[in-house]
VEXZAKOL-196901 format. One line per field, with one value per residue: residue number from 0; z, x, y of N, C-alpha, C in turn. Coordinates in nm, 2 decimals. Atoms other than C-alpha are relative to their C-alpha. Last residue first. Layout:
N
pos <- (NUM|...)
n.w <- (Z|...)
n.u <- (X|...)
n.v <- (Y|...)
ca.w <- (Z|...)
ca.u <- (X|...)
ca.v <- (Y|...)
c.w <- (Z|...)
c.u <- (X|...)
c.v <- (Y|...)
***
This chain:
232
pos <- (231|230|229|228|227|226|225|224|223|222|221|220|219|218|217|216|215|214|213|212|211|210|209|208|207|206|205|204|203|202|201|200|199|198|197|196|195|194|193|192|191|190|189|188|187|186|185|184|183|182|181|180|179|178|177|176|175|174|173|172|171|170|169|168|167|166|165|164|163|162|161|160|159|158|157|156|155|154|153|152|151|150|149|148|147|146|145|144|143|142|141|140|139|138|137|136|135|134|133|132|131|130|129|128|127|126|125|124|123|122|121|120|119|118|117|116|115|114|113|112|111|110|109|108|107|106|105|104|103|102|101|100|99|98|97|96|95|94|93|92|91|90|89|88|87|86|85|84|83|82|81|80|79|78|77|76|75|74|73|72|71|70|69|68|67|66|65|64|63|62|61|60|59|58|57|56|55|54|53|52|51|50|49|48|47|46|45|44|43|42|41|40|39|38|37|36|35|34|33|32|31|30|29|28|27|26|25|24|23|22|21|20|19|18|17|16|15|14|13|12|11|10|9|8|7|6|5|4|3|2|1|0)
n.w <- (-0.03|-0.10|-0.12|-0.05|-0.05|-0.13|-0.12|-0.02|-0.06|-0.14|-0.07|0.01|-0.12|0.00|-0.03|-0.12|-0.12|0.02|0.00|-0.13|-0.07|0.04|-0.06|-0.14|-0.02|0.02|-0.11|-0.12|0.02|-0.02|-0.14|-0.07|0.02|-0.08|-0.14|-0.06|-0.09|-0.07|-0.02|0.13|0.04|0.13|0.06|0.08|-0.07|-0.10|-0.13|-0.10|-0.13|-0.04|0.00|-0.13|-0.01|0.05|0.14|0.01|-0.05|0.09|0.11|0.10|0.10|-0.04|-0.03|0.12|0.06|-0.07|0.04|0.14|0.00|-0.06|0.09|0.10|0.11|0.07|0.02|0.10|0.13|0.02|0.13|0.08|-0.03|0.11|0.12|0.07|0.11|0.13|-0.01|0.10|-0.06|-0.08|-0.14|-0.05|-0.13|-0.01|0.09|0.14|0.08|0.04|0.13|0.11|-0.04|-0.05|0.09|-0.09|0.06|0.02|0.00|0.13|0.12|0.04|0.02|0.09|0.13|0.08|0.01|-0.12|-0.10|-0.03|-0.10|0.07|0.14|0.03|-0.09|0.07|-0.09|-0.02|-0.04|-0.09|0.06|0.06|-0.07|0.08|-0.09|-0.14|-0.07|0.02|-0.07|0.02|-0.13|0.00|-0.09|0.07|0.12|-0.04|-0.05|0.05|0.02|-0.13|-0.01|0.03|0.04|0.13|0.11|0.03|0.01|-0.13|-0.05|0.08|-0.05|-0.13|0.03|0.06|-0.11|-0.08|0.08|-0.01|0.05|-0.12|-0.06|-0.15|-0.04|-0.14|-0.02|-0.04|0.10|0.13|-0.02|-0.01|-0.11|-0.03|-0.01|0.12|0.00|0.10|0.13|0.02|0.02|-0.13|-0.01|-0.01|-0.01|0.13|0.09|0.14|0.04|0.03|-0.11|-0.12|0.02|-0.02|-0.14|-0.07|0.01|0.11|-0.01|0.00|0.11|0.08|-0.09|-0.07|0.09|0.07|-0.10|-0.03|0.12|0.00|0.14|0.06|-0.08|-0.02|0.11|-0.06|-0.08|0.09|-0.02|-0.13|-0.02|-0.01|0.06|0.13|0.00|0.00)
n.u <- (0.00|0.10|-0.07|-0.09|0.07|0.08|-0.10|-0.06|0.10|0.01|-0.12|-0.12|-0.05|-0.15|-0.07|-0.08|0.07|0.03|-0.12|-0.04|0.09|-0.02|-0.13|0.01|0.08|-0.08|-0.10|0.06|0.04|-0.12|-0.04|0.10|-0.03|-0.12|0.03|0.04|-0.10|0.06|-0.09|-0.03|0.10|-0.03|0.08|0.11|0.07|0.08|-0.06|0.06|0.00|0.13|0.10|0.00|-0.10|0.07|-0.03|-0.14|-0.01|0.07|-0.08|-0.04|0.10|0.12|-0.03|-0.02|0.13|0.07|-0.06|0.04|0.14|0.01|-0.05|0.10|-0.08|0.06|-0.10|-0.09|0.07|0.11|0.00|0.11|0.13|0.09|-0.06|0.11|-0.04|0.00|0.03|0.10|0.12|0.05|-0.01|0.13|0.04|0.02|0.11|-0.03|0.11|0.01|-0.06|0.09|0.13|0.10|0.12|0.11|0.10|0.13|-0.01|0.02|-0.07|0.01|-0.12|0.03|0.04|-0.12|-0.04|-0.08|0.08|-0.05|0.09|0.05|0.03|0.14|0.08|0.05|0.05|0.14|0.06|0.11|0.13|0.03|0.11|0.07|0.07|-0.05|0.07|-0.07|-0.13|-0.06|-0.01|0.10|0.11|0.08|0.06|0.12|0.10|0.13|0.11|0.06|0.14|0.10|0.11|0.06|-0.09|-0.02|-0.15|-0.05|0.07|-0.05|-0.12|0.02|0.06|-0.10|-0.09|0.07|0.02|-0.11|-0.12|-0.07|-0.07|0.01|0.14|-0.01|0.11|-0.05|-0.11|0.05|0.09|-0.07|0.07|-0.04|-0.14|-0.05|-0.14|-0.04|0.06|0.14|0.01|-0.02|-0.10|0.05|-0.10|-0.06|0.02|-0.02|-0.14|-0.02|-0.06|0.09|0.12|-0.04|-0.03|0.12|0.08|0.09|0.10|0.13|0.01|0.12|0.10|0.07|0.06|0.11|0.11|0.06|0.08|0.12|0.03|-0.10|-0.04|0.11|0.00|0.06|0.12|0.11|0.05|0.05|0.13|-0.01|0.11|-0.04|-0.08|0.08)
n.v <- (-0.14|-0.02|-0.05|0.10|0.12|-0.03|-0.01|0.13|0.08|-0.05|0.06|-0.08|-0.05|0.01|-0.12|0.01|-0.06|-0.14|-0.08|-0.01|-0.09|-0.14|-0.04|-0.02|-0.12|-0.11|-0.01|-0.05|-0.14|-0.08|0.01|-0.08|-0.14|-0.04|-0.01|0.13|0.06|0.11|0.11|0.06|0.10|0.04|0.11|-0.03|-0.11|0.05|0.00|-0.08|0.07|0.05|-0.11|-0.07|-0.11|-0.13|-0.03|-0.04|-0.14|-0.08|-0.05|0.10|0.01|0.07|0.14|0.07|0.01|0.11|0.13|0.04|0.04|0.14|0.09|0.02|0.04|0.11|0.10|-0.04|0.00|-0.09|-0.06|0.04|-0.06|0.02|-0.06|-0.06|-0.09|0.06|0.15|0.03|-0.03|0.11|-0.05|-0.05|0.04|0.14|0.04|-0.02|-0.03|-0.14|-0.02|-0.02|0.07|-0.09|-0.03|-0.04|-0.09|0.06|0.14|0.05|-0.03|-0.14|-0.07|-0.11|0.05|0.02|0.14|0.03|0.07|0.13|0.08|0.12|-0.05|0.00|0.09|0.12|0.11|-0.01|0.13|-0.02|0.01|0.13|0.07|0.09|0.09|-0.02|-0.10|-0.13|0.00|-0.13|-0.08|-0.10|0.04|0.11|-0.05|-0.08|0.09|-0.05|0.10|0.04|-0.04|0.10|-0.08|0.04|-0.02|-0.14|-0.03|-0.05|-0.12|-0.11|-0.04|-0.07|-0.13|-0.09|-0.03|-0.10|-0.12|-0.10|0.04|0.05|-0.11|0.00|0.02|0.04|0.10|0.13|0.03|0.04|0.12|0.13|0.06|0.14|0.03|0.06|-0.02|-0.09|0.03|-0.04|-0.14|-0.07|-0.11|-0.13|-0.10|-0.04|0.11|-0.03|-0.03|-0.14|-0.07|0.01|-0.08|-0.14|-0.02|0.02|-0.12|0.00|-0.10|0.07|0.10|-0.03|-0.07|0.11|0.09|-0.07|-0.02|0.13|0.04|-0.08|-0.02|-0.09|-0.11|-0.10|-0.10|-0.12|0.04|0.02|0.13|0.04|-0.06|-0.15|-0.06|-0.04|-0.12|-0.12)
ca.w <- (-0.69|-0.67|-0.87|-1.13|-1.17|-1.17|-1.42|-1.66|-1.63|-1.69|-2.01|-2.14|-2.18|-2.52|-2.46|-2.63|-2.87|-3.18|-3.05|-2.96|-3.30|-3.46|-3.25|-3.33|-3.70|-3.70|-3.54|-3.77|-4.08|-3.95|-3.90|-4.25|-4.40|-4.24|-4.37|-4.72|-4.85|-5.16|-5.25|-5.39|-5.05|-4.91|-4.60|-4.46|-4.17|-4.30|-4.61|-4.97|-5.23|-5.57|-5.63|-5.52|-5.82|-5.91|-5.89|-5.51|-5.50|-5.71|-5.52|-5.20|-4.98|-4.67|-4.83|-4.98|-4.65|-4.48|-4.74|-4.70|-4.32|-4.35|-4.59|-4.37|-4.06|-3.81|-3.61|-3.63|-3.45|-3.16|-3.08|-2.71|-2.57|-2.59|-2.36|-2.05|-1.88|-1.55|-1.18|-1.20|-0.88|-1.01|-1.30|-1.62|-1.77|-2.14|-2.22|-1.92|-1.54|-1.37|-1.22|-0.86|-0.56|-0.72|-0.77|-0.56|-0.75|-0.56|-0.50|-0.61|-0.42|-0.10|-0.02|0.13|0.28|0.57|0.73|0.84|0.60|0.40|0.23|0.06|0.20|0.56|0.65|0.34|0.44|0.17|0.21|0.01|-0.15|0.02|0.27|0.17|0.38|0.21|-0.13|-0.36|-0.25|-0.35|-0.35|-0.68|-0.64|-0.94|-0.78|-0.44|-0.60|-0.80|-0.62|-0.68|-1.00|-0.96|-0.98|-0.79|-0.53|-0.26|-0.27|-0.13|-0.47|-0.60|-0.31|-0.41|-0.77|-0.66|-0.44|-0.72|-0.96|-0.70|-0.68|-0.48|-0.74|-0.97|-1.35|-1.47|-1.85|-1.89|-2.08|-1.89|-1.54|-1.66|-1.79|-2.02|-2.13|-2.26|-1.94|-2.03|-1.71|-1.41|-1.37|-1.22|-1.53|-1.51|-1.62|-1.56|-1.27|-0.98|-0.64|-0.50|-0.32|-0.56|-0.86|-0.74|-0.69|-1.04|-1.20|-1.07|-0.85|-0.87|-0.98|-0.79|-0.50|-0.72|-0.96|-0.71|-0.49|-0.79|-0.90|-0.54|-0.49|-0.13|0.08|-0.16|-0.26|0.08|-0.05|-0.33|-0.06|-0.18|-0.49|-0.49|-0.41|-0.33|0.04|0.00)
ca.u <- (-9.28|-9.28|-8.95|-9.12|-9.42|-9.23|-8.98|-9.26|-9.44|-9.12|-9.06|-9.41|-9.69|-9.86|-10.23|-10.43|-10.72|-10.50|-10.35|-10.69|-10.82|-10.52|-10.55|-10.92|-10.87|-10.59|-10.81|-11.10|-10.88|-10.72|-11.06|-11.18|-10.86|-10.91|-11.27|-11.14|-11.15|-11.32|-11.19|-11.43|-11.58|-11.26|-11.34|-11.06|-10.81|-10.71|-10.58|-10.67|-10.43|-10.54|-10.24|-9.99|-10.07|-10.38|-10.17|-10.16|-10.55|-10.57|-10.29|-10.48|-10.67|-10.47|-10.14|-10.28|-10.42|-10.09|-9.90|-10.15|-10.10|-9.72|-9.73|-9.97|-9.74|-9.94|-9.71|-9.92|-10.21|-9.99|-9.79|-9.74|-9.40|-9.11|-8.83|-9.04|-8.79|-8.91|-8.89|-8.70|-8.50|-8.20|-8.16|-8.13|-7.78|-7.72|-7.76|-7.54|-7.57|-7.28|-7.36|-7.44|-7.25|-6.92|-6.65|-6.32|-6.06|-5.77|-5.40|-5.40|-5.63|-5.74|-5.81|-6.13|-6.05|-5.85|-6.17|-6.22|-6.51|-6.33|-6.44|-6.14|-6.09|-6.12|-5.77|-5.58|-5.49|-5.29|-4.92|-4.78|-4.45|-4.13|-4.10|-3.76|-3.68|-3.42|-3.50|-3.26|-3.35|-3.72|-3.78|-3.90|-3.71|-3.49|-3.39|-3.33|-3.10|-2.90|-2.58|-2.31|-2.10|-1.73|-1.43|-1.17|-0.92|-1.18|-1.27|-1.63|-1.79|-1.52|-1.59|-1.95|-1.86|-1.62|-1.88|-2.14|-1.90|-1.78|-2.12|-2.44|-2.62|-2.73|-2.78|-2.45|-2.46|-2.12|-2.24|-2.57|-2.42|-2.14|-2.37|-2.17|-2.36|-2.71|-2.90|-3.27|-3.40|-3.17|-2.86|-2.82|-2.96|-3.14|-3.06|-3.35|-3.50|-3.39|-3.54|-3.89|-3.90|-4.15|-3.97|-3.64|-3.79|-3.95|-3.64|-3.43|-3.12|-2.92|-2.59|-2.61|-2.36|-2.17|-2.06|-2.00|-1.79|-1.58|-1.53|-1.42|-1.17|-1.04|-1.32|-1.50|-1.18|-1.14|-1.09|-0.86|-0.63|-0.47|-0.36|0.01|0.01|0.36|0.29|0.00)
ca.v <- (3.16|2.78|2.76|2.54|2.77|3.09|2.95|2.84|3.17|3.37|3.16|3.24|2.98|2.95|2.90|2.62|2.69|2.64|2.32|2.17|2.25|2.09|1.77|1.74|1.79|1.53|1.27|1.34|1.31|0.99|0.83|0.94|0.80|0.47|0.46|0.54|0.90|1.03|1.37|1.63|1.70|1.85|2.04|2.25|2.22|1.88|2.05|1.98|1.84|1.97|2.20|1.93|1.70|1.49|1.17|1.18|1.18|0.86|0.70|0.68|0.92|0.85|0.94|1.25|1.37|1.30|1.50|1.79|1.79|1.78|2.08|2.28|2.26|2.45|2.68|2.99|2.82|2.73|2.42|2.36|2.42|2.17|2.29|2.21|1.98|1.83|1.89|2.22|2.31|2.12|2.37|2.17|2.13|2.14|2.51|2.60|2.62|2.46|2.12|2.12|1.98|2.08|1.82|1.85|1.65|1.50|1.55|1.92|1.95|1.80|1.43|1.29|0.95|1.09|1.23|1.60|1.65|1.92|2.24|2.42|2.78|2.67|2.77|2.90|3.25|3.44|3.46|3.75|3.67|3.78|4.06|4.21|4.51|4.72|4.57|4.38|4.02|4.03|3.66|3.50|3.17|3.26|3.59|3.43|3.17|3.42|3.36|3.62|3.62|3.58|3.82|3.61|3.72|3.77|3.40|3.36|3.33|3.09|2.85|2.83|2.75|2.48|2.31|2.33|2.15|1.91|1.74|1.78|2.00|1.72|1.78|1.92|1.93|2.10|2.41|2.42|2.41|2.64|2.92|3.14|3.45|3.50|3.58|3.60|3.43|3.47|3.25|2.91|2.74|2.41|2.06|1.83|1.63|1.85|1.77|1.81|1.47|1.31|1.45|1.31|0.96|0.96|1.11|0.82|0.82|0.50|0.65|0.98|0.90|0.65|0.92|1.20|0.97|0.85|1.21|1.31|1.03|1.06|0.92|0.70|0.54|0.37|0.02|0.16|0.31|0.63|0.83|0.76|0.38|0.24|0.23|0.00)
c.w <- (0.01|0.05|0.11|0.12|0.05|0.05|0.13|0.12|0.04|0.07|0.15|0.09|-0.03|0.13|0.00|0.02|0.12|0.12|-0.02|0.01|0.14|0.07|-0.04|0.07|0.15|0.02|-0.01|0.11|0.13|-0.02|0.02|0.15|0.07|-0.02|0.09|0.15|0.04|0.09|0.08|0.01|-0.13|-0.06|-0.14|-0.05|-0.08|0.07|0.10|0.13|0.10|0.13|0.04|0.00|0.13|0.01|-0.05|-0.15|-0.02|0.03|-0.10|-0.12|-0.11|-0.11|0.04|0.02|-0.13|-0.06|0.07|-0.04|-0.14|0.00|0.05|-0.10|-0.11|-0.12|-0.07|-0.04|-0.12|-0.14|-0.01|-0.14|-0.09|0.03|-0.12|-0.12|-0.07|-0.11|-0.13|0.00|-0.10|0.07|0.09|0.14|0.04|0.13|0.00|-0.08|-0.14|-0.10|-0.04|-0.12|-0.11|0.03|0.07|-0.09|0.10|-0.07|-0.02|-0.01|0.03|-0.12|-0.05|-0.01|-0.10|-0.14|-0.09|0.00|0.12|0.11|0.02|0.10|-0.08|-0.14|-0.03|0.09|-0.07|0.10|0.03|0.03|0.11|-0.06|-0.06|0.08|-0.08|0.10|0.14|0.07|-0.01|0.08|-0.03|0.13|0.01|0.08|-0.07|-0.12|0.04|0.05|-0.03|-0.03|0.14|0.01|-0.04|-0.02|-0.13|-0.12|-0.04|-0.01|0.12|0.04|-0.08|0.06|0.13|-0.03|-0.04|0.12|0.08|-0.08|0.02|-0.04|0.13|0.06|0.15|0.05|0.14|0.04|0.03|-0.10|-0.13|0.02|0.02|0.13|0.03|0.00|-0.12|0.00|-0.10|-0.15|-0.03|-0.01|0.14|0.01|0.00|0.03|-0.14|-0.08|-0.15|-0.05|-0.03|0.12|0.12|-0.01|0.02|0.15|0.08|0.00|-0.12|0.03|0.00|-0.10|-0.08|0.09|0.07|-0.10|-0.07|0.10|0.02|-0.13|-0.02|-0.15|-0.07|0.08|0.01|-0.11|0.06|0.08|-0.09|0.00|0.14|0.04|0.02|-0.07|-0.13|0.00)
c.u <- (-0.14|0.00|-0.10|0.08|0.09|-0.07|-0.07|0.09|0.05|-0.11|-0.01|0.11|0.13|0.06|0.15|0.08|0.09|-0.07|-0.02|0.13|0.04|-0.09|0.03|0.13|-0.01|-0.07|0.09|0.10|-0.06|-0.03|0.12|0.04|-0.09|0.04|0.12|-0.04|-0.05|0.10|-0.07|0.09|0.03|-0.10|0.04|-0.07|-0.13|-0.08|-0.10|0.07|-0.06|0.00|-0.13|-0.10|-0.02|0.10|-0.05|0.03|0.15|0.01|-0.08|0.07|0.03|-0.10|-0.12|0.03|0.01|-0.13|-0.07|0.06|-0.05|-0.15|-0.01|0.06|-0.10|0.08|-0.06|0.10|0.10|-0.06|-0.12|0.00|-0.11|-0.14|-0.09|0.05|-0.13|0.04|0.01|-0.03|-0.12|-0.13|-0.06|0.02|-0.13|-0.04|-0.02|-0.12|0.05|-0.11|-0.01|0.07|-0.10|-0.12|-0.10|-0.12|-0.11|-0.09|-0.13|0.01|0.15|0.08|-0.02|0.13|-0.02|-0.04|0.13|0.05|0.08|-0.08|0.06|-0.09|-0.06|-0.04|-0.14|-0.09|-0.07|-0.05|-0.15|-0.06|-0.11|-0.14|-0.04|-0.11|-0.08|-0.06|0.06|-0.07|0.07|0.13|0.06|0.00|-0.11|-0.12|-0.08|-0.07|-0.13|-0.12|-0.13|-0.10|-0.05|-0.14|-0.11|-0.12|-0.06|0.09|0.01|0.15|0.06|-0.07|0.06|0.13|-0.03|-0.06|0.11|0.09|-0.07|-0.02|0.11|0.14|0.07|0.09|-0.01|-0.15|0.00|-0.10|0.05|0.10|-0.06|-0.08|0.07|-0.06|0.03|0.15|0.06|0.15|0.05|-0.04|-0.14|-0.01|0.01|0.11|-0.06|0.10|0.05|-0.02|0.01|0.14|0.03|0.06|-0.09|-0.12|0.03|0.02|-0.13|-0.08|-0.09|-0.12|-0.14|-0.03|-0.14|-0.11|-0.09|-0.07|-0.12|-0.11|-0.06|-0.09|-0.13|-0.02|0.09|0.04|-0.11|-0.01|-0.07|-0.13|-0.12|-0.05|-0.05|-0.13|0.01|-0.12|0.04|0.09)
c.v <- (0.05|0.15|0.03|0.04|-0.11|-0.12|0.03|0.00|-0.14|-0.08|0.04|-0.06|0.08|0.06|-0.03|0.14|0.00|0.07|0.15|0.09|0.02|0.10|0.15|0.05|0.03|0.13|0.13|0.02|0.06|0.14|0.09|0.01|0.10|0.14|0.03|0.02|-0.14|-0.07|-0.11|-0.12|-0.07|-0.10|-0.03|-0.12|0.04|0.11|-0.06|-0.01|0.09|-0.07|-0.05|0.11|0.08|0.11|0.13|0.03|0.05|0.15|0.09|0.05|-0.10|-0.01|-0.08|-0.14|-0.08|-0.02|-0.11|-0.13|-0.04|-0.04|-0.14|-0.11|-0.05|-0.03|-0.13|-0.10|0.04|0.00|0.09|0.07|-0.05|0.06|-0.01|0.08|0.05|0.11|-0.07|-0.15|-0.03|0.03|-0.11|0.04|0.06|-0.05|-0.15|-0.05|0.03|0.02|0.15|0.02|0.01|-0.08|0.09|0.04|0.03|0.11|-0.07|-0.16|0.04|0.02|0.15|0.08|0.11|-0.05|-0.01|-0.15|-0.03|-0.06|-0.14|-0.08|-0.12|0.04|0.01|-0.08|-0.11|-0.11|0.02|-0.14|0.01|0.01|-0.13|-0.08|-0.10|-0.09|0.02|0.11|0.13|0.02|0.13|0.08|0.11|-0.05|-0.10|0.06|0.07|-0.09|0.07|-0.11|-0.04|0.06|-0.10|0.10|-0.03|0.03|0.15|0.03|0.06|0.13|0.12|0.05|0.08|0.14|0.10|0.04|0.11|0.12|0.10|-0.05|-0.05|0.11|0.02|0.00|-0.06|-0.10|-0.14|-0.05|-0.05|-0.12|-0.14|-0.05|-0.14|-0.03|-0.08|0.02|0.11|-0.02|0.05|0.15|0.06|0.10|0.14|0.11|0.03|-0.13|0.02|0.03|0.15|0.07|-0.01|0.09|0.15|0.03|-0.01|0.13|0.00|0.10|-0.06|-0.11|0.02|0.06|-0.10|-0.10|0.07|0.02|-0.13|-0.04|0.07|0.02|0.10|0.12|0.10|0.11|0.12|-0.04|-0.03|-0.15|-0.04|0.06|0.15|0.08|0.05|0.13)
***
């Protein structure tokens, strides 16, 4: 052992700094480092926008527990060297150039997020906190309404004359359909010139009753519907 210049190979961890830095960070994973809030990618030690030489970026230094950071810290404290100061406070967002730095404003967080007090209900950002009610939009119905009334009753102005004429022609048979669209009567009017089958007469009476009921009905207003559903 006396012929060795460097040191004892069995105690290489103590005297070989590069060996120590290599094996100290050999089995570190990005998942574990991210879970503990450590570095997972190479970052600059200088403020944003600095275009000069950044040693940590130039030499691809990921971990900050090696000889690179130790040498940089010793250069800052050496009075014979002209080195940059530490920009850690500037990067962290702390006002380090004021007479009385106060830091970021700390807003109160007690009771802001509702919690049941149990360990099964997690808090954000580790869990989702759904709202008790769906947000009001064109797809969500207010929870106070018992049913949807988006389909109002048909009024007299909404009578579909084309559909009624087509139904009359289908019930009358092919002889009435061959007469053309100008000779197709409406269910709202009497058509003595067209001979209908018994099924056509029944369909005609049913459609007339429905159209008469629709014309005599009252069209409710939106405020009336809301007042009825909200028990106002």
